[in-house]
N, C-alpha and C positions, 0 to 999 in steps of 0.2 A: 385321740382317744374318741373324741365325739363322734367321728366319722363311723368309728366300729359301732358304737352305738346305736347310730342312726340305722346301720347296715343290718344290724341284728333285729330292730324292732320292724324292718320291712319283711324280713325273712319271716319273724313271727307272725305278721299280717297277712304274708301269702300262705302260709301254713295254715292259719284258719280260715283263710277263703277256701282252700282245697277242702278241709274238713267240712266246714258247712256244705259245700256242693256234693259232697260223698253222703253226708247224713242227708240231704235233700233228695240223692237220688235213691237213696236204699229205702226213704220213705214212700217215694212213687212206686218203687219195684214191689214193696211190701203190700201196698193198697191193692196194686194190680194183681199180684199173686193170690191175696185172699179172696179175690172174686172169682177164681177158678177153682172149683170142687175136687178136680184132681190133681192138684199141687200136695205135694208132700208137706205135711204140718211140721215135721222136723226141720225142714230148709227154712221155712217161715220163721220158727223160733230161733233158729242161728242168725238169719239175717235181723230180728229184732235185737237180739243179743249184740251184734256187731253194731247196730244203730244206736245202743245205748252206750256202747264203749266209745264210738264217736262223740257222743254228746258229751261224756265226760271229759274227753280231750277237750274239746270245745271250751268246755267250761273251766277247766283249768287254764287252759291258754288265754283265755280272756281276764282270768283273774291275775294272771303274770303281766299281763300288759297294763293294769291299773296300777298307776304309781303310789307308793308308799307315802303315807303322810304322818309326819310325826305329830303326836299329839302334845 
């Protein structure tokens, strides 16, 4: 049972790493596109929305990794 919990934890950490990389990549792309006046603003808004969704997913996953403490 312990092996399964540890394996699941590593999977969650890998997923968290992937989400953070995707978030960082989107941040870079948005910054790059905003400097170009010919870029469609709708595209930038969609990328920002996707970036916010990733941030929410990161926050949720991070909160799941924090162990519950009994008061």
